[in-house]
C-alpha positions as CSV (number, residue, x, y, z in Angstrom):
1,M,-45.7,-50.7,-12.2
2,T,-48.9,-51.3,-14.1
3,N,-51.5,-53.8,-12.9
4,I,-52.8,-56.6,-15.2
5,R,-56.6,-56.7,-16.0
6,V,-58.2,-60.0,-15.4
7,F,-61.8,-61.4,-15.4
8,E,-63.1,-62.8,-12.2
9,C,-66.1,-65.0,-11.8
10,C,-68.7,-63.3,-9.7
11,Q,-69.7,-66.6,-8.0
12,C,-66.5,-68.6,-7.3
13,E,-64.0,-65.8,-7.8
14,R,-61.8,-67.8,-10.1
15,Q,-59.7,-65.5,-12.3
16,F,-59.0,-65.7,-16.0
17,A,-56.7,-63.7,-18.3
18,Q,-59.2,-63.9,-21.1
19,K,-62.9,-63.3,-21.0
20,K,-65.1,-66.4,-20.7
21,W,-68.7,-67.0,-21.6
22,V,-69.2,-69.5,-18.8
23,C,-66.9,-70.2,-15.8
24,P,-65.5,-73.7,-16.3
25,N,-65.3,-74.1,-12.5
26,C,-68.8,-73.3,-11.4
27,K,-70.8,-72.7,-14.7
28,N,-71.7,-69.1,-13.7
29,A,-72.0,-66.6,-16.6
30,E,-71.2,-63.4,-14.7
31,F,-67.7,-61.9,-14.6
32,K,-66.2,-58.7,-13.3
33,L,-63.1,-56.9,-14.5
34,T,-60.5,-56.6,-11.8
35,E,-56.8,-56.0,-11.6
36,V,-53.9,-58.0,-10.2
37,N,-50.3,-57.2,-9.4
38,G,-48.1,-56.8,-12.6
39,K,-45.1,-58.7,-11.3
40,G,-44.4,-62.2,-12.5
41,K,-41.8,-64.6,-14.0
42,V,-41.1,-65.6,-17.6
43,F,-42.7,-69.0,-18.4
44,S,-41.7,-69.0,-22.0
45,S,-40.3,-66.5,-24.6
46,T,-39.2,-66.0,-28.1
47,R,-37.0,-63.3,-29.7
48,I,-38.5,-61.5,-32.7
49,H,-36.1,-60.3,-35.4
50,V,-38.3,-60.1,-38.5
51,T,-41.8,-58.8,-38.2
52,S,-44.5,-56.9,-40.1
53,Q,-43.9,-53.4,-41.2
54,E,-46.2,-52.2,-38.4
55,F,-43.8,-53.5,-35.7
56,A,-40.5,-53.2,-37.6
57,H,-39.4,-50.2,-35.5
58,L,-39.5,-52.4,-32.4
59,T,-37.2,-55.2,-33.6
60,P,-35.5,-57.0,-32.1
61,Y,-37.9,-57.6,-29.2
62,T,-39.1,-60.5,-27.0
63,V,-42.6,-61.8,-26.7
64,A,-43.0,-63.6,-23.4
65,L,-45.6,-65.7,-21.6
66,V,-45.5,-64.3,-18.1
67,E,-46.8,-66.4,-15.1
68,L,-48.3,-64.2,-12.5
69,P,-48.3,-65.1,-8.7
70,N,-51.9,-66.3,-8.9
71,G,-51.0,-68.8,-11.7
72,L,-52.5,-66.9,-14.6
73,R,-50.3,-66.5,-17.7
74,V,-50.4,-63.4,-19.9
75,T,-48.5,-62.5,-23.0
76,G,-46.4,-59.4,-23.2
77,R,-43.6,-57.7,-25.0
78,I,-40.1,-57.1,-23.5
79,S,-37.4,-55.0,-25.2
80,E,-34.5,-57.0,-23.7
81,P,-33.7,-60.8,-23.9
82,V,-35.0,-62.9,-21.0
83,E,-34.7,-66.5,-19.9
84,I,-37.2,-68.8,-18.3
85,N,-37.9,-67.9,-14.6
86,D,-36.5,-64.3,-15.0
87,K,-38.6,-61.9,-12.9
88,V,-40.4,-59.2,-14.8
89,T,-42.7,-56.3,-14.0
90,C,-45.4,-54.9,-16.2
91,I,-44.5,-51.2,-16.9
92,S,-47.3,-50.2,-19.2
93,N,-50.2,-51.3,-21.4
94,E,-49.9,-49.9,-25.0
95,K,-52.8,-50.6,-27.3
96,N,-53.9,-53.6,-25.3
97,T,-50.3,-55.0,-25.2
98,Y,-48.6,-55.5,-21.9
99,I,-45.1,-54.2,-21.8
100,F,-42.8,-55.8,-19.3
101,S,-39.3,-55.0,-18.0
102,K,-36.8,-57.3,-16.5
103,N,-36.3,-56.8,-12.8
């Protein structure tokens, strides 16, 4: 299992999947990079059959919005079809793309 990298506010400890300039919760501007467990569930997904030449060797594949236990949502790729609420685990991070596998 691979952990998911998140940004955490140094003041209020709120976590974000994407880097922020200012914490919307406490207005602090300092963040630290931390990691959270890579297990989650599918919030939304789409199956890709036609793509750019760069990713053609991967088709068909699924792009999913995965909800982590802490409520954050991250996007990742899954080789198999999934449905909403399916449990998934992050198995790697390839070129800043999270790769998930169905549990």
